[in-house]
N, C-alpha and C positions, 0 to 999 in steps of 0.2 A: 504494500500500500504506500509506504514511504517513497519507494522507488518511483511508483506511478505519479505520486504528487510532485516529486522532483522533476520528472520528465515534463509534466504539464506546466510547471512553473518555468522551466527552461524554455519551453515552447512559447509561452506568453512573453517572456523577456526577449526572445529572438524576434517574435512578431513585432513587438514594440520598437525594438531597435531598427528593424527593417522599415517600419512605418515612419520612424523619425528621419530616415534617410531619403524619403520621397519628397522632392521639392514640389511646392504647391503650383498649380497651373496659374496663368495670368488671370487677374480679375478684370474680365472683359467689360463689366459694367463701368469700371473706372477708366479704362484705356481707350475703348473704341471712340474714334473721332478726336482723340487728343493729339495735339501737335508734339512731335518729338524734338528735342533740342538739336541745334546744328553743331554737333560735337566735332572735335578734331580727331581724326583717326590716323593710324600709321600703317602704311601699305607694306607689302612684302619686299619692296625695294628700299625700305627705310624712309621713303618720302612721306610727308604728312599731307592730308587733304581734308576738306570739310565734308560732312555728310551731305550737305546741299549739292555737292558735285553730282550726286546720283539722282537729284530731283528732276522732275519733268516726265518721268515714267514711273509706273508702279515698281516698288522695291520689295524683294523677298529677303528677309533678314533671318539668318540661321545662326544662332549662338552655339558655339561648340568649344571644346578644347582638344588640341591636336593629339595629346597622349591618351585620350579616352579609350579604354579597352573594350567598351561595350557598344553604346548606341550611336555615338557621334559619327563614326565612319558609315554606319548603316543609314543614318539620316542623310548624310551628304551623298552617298551612293544612290539612294532612292530618289532624292531630289534631282540629281543629275540625269538619271534615266527618265524621269517624268518630264523634265524641261527639254530633253532632246526631242520629244514629240511635240513641243510647243513652238520652239524657235530659239534662235541664238541669244544667249544672255548679252545684255548691253544694247540690243536692237529695239525690241518692243517693251522690254522690262529690264530691271537691274537685279542682280543677286549679290548680297553681301553676307559672306561667312565671317563672323566676328568671334574671335577667341576671347573668353573671359578668364583664361589662366594667366596669372602674372609671369609664369615661366615661359610662355610663348612669346616669340618675337618674329621678326622678318624671316630668319632662317627656318624656323619651324613652319611658318606659313608656306614657304617655297617647297619644303619637303612634303607638306600636306597636299599642295596642289599637284605635285608630281605623282605622289602615291595614289591619289584618287582620280587622276587624269581629268582635271577640271579645265574647261575651255578658257581661252584668253579673256573673254568678256566677263568672266566671273571674278568679282572683287573679294579679296581676302584682306583682313585687317586685324590689328590689335589696337588698344587704346591705353592712355594713362589711367590710373585708378579713378581720378575725378571725372574724366570724360566717360569712362566705362560705366561708372555708377549712375551718372545722370541719364545715360541712354537706356541702360537696362531697367532703371526705375520707370522710365517713361513708357516702356512696353511691358512692364511688370514681369520680366523674366527672372525667375527665382532659381538660385543654386546655393549649395553649401559645401564647405570643405569637409571631407571625410577623415577620420583619425588615421585610417590606414593609407591615406593618400588618394588623390583624385577628388572628384566632385560628384555629388548627387545633384541632378538638375532636371528641370522640366524638359520633356521631349516635345518641342513645338517650334514651328516657324511662324514669323510674323509678316503680314502683308501691309506695306505702307502705301498710301496713295501717292500720286505724283507730287503733291504738295507736302509730303512727309507727315501725314496724319495716319494714325493707326486705323487700318481698314478692317482687319480680321486676323484670325489665327487658323493654322492647320495643326492639329495635335497628332502625336504618334511618331513612328519612325518609318512608316511606309506611306508613300504618297501616290495619288492617282493623277495622271496628266489632265484629265477632264476637269477634275475638281480644282486643281491649281489654275488652269486656264480660266475657269469661271470666276475664281476669286480675283484674278488679275483684271478681268473685265469689269468686275464690280468696283475695284479700286480705281480704275481709269474712267469710270462712268462719269458723265457730266453732272449727274445728280449730286455727286460728292462735292463738286465745285459750287453748286447751288446752295447746298447746306453750309458750305464754308462762308459764302458771301451773303447768306440770308439776312443778317442785320443791315447790310448796305442796301440790298434789294428792297427790304421793307422800308428803309428810310427814303429811298428814291420814290417808292410808291406813295408813301404818305405825303411827301413834298409835292409830287405831281397832283395828287388829289386836292391839296390845299390851294395850289395855284389855279387849278380848274375852277374851284368854288369861288375863289376871289374874282376871277375874270367874269364868271357868270353873274355874281352879285354886283360887280361894277357896271356891267352892261345893262342889267335890269334897272339900276338906279338912274342911268342916263337915258332910258327909254322915255320919249315924250308922252305926257298924259293924253288920254283920249278926249276929243272935243265933246 
């Protein structure tokens, strides 16, 4: 009986430890539609660039770390295969693979590109802690350092609109080309721009209505009275 109780207790502790290592998914209620900061990133050739360099097209953001022994390579592999059926990265859309591991630098990015056969239009980058934290907080990407090394992290990619607002997420490690295409189309849809400029559109509408009423009222006052 004592042995059984010990086994059950050990199982509970193991399950608790496993649960504690699962990073929470993004809080989409907080992030969808939010503008991400124009952070400075470091490319694989050690040059810096602003995130806004990728603006103008939908952007797929895939946070990873290059030494990941489990899901990161699978995420990148699956994404590469799905995008191969959509079109070349950098043409109709952008792809940003961003490492959140402080140990990663340009050399590790170059090795990761070669190992996973990523096309030239696919952007890989790292960032300083301040820029990384600001960006990952904006998309609510969660990860944690594990005692044995490595990281527990959410398995998710983020879709940004051409104006760098959070448009949506795709969860998991396997991706479908049709699903990705649809999400890119949603991100690029003009409706997102209408939502973005809704306050300005509303102001223009109210101003136009006020001017119209003023003209009608003024014309009515100047109308000669009937004999």
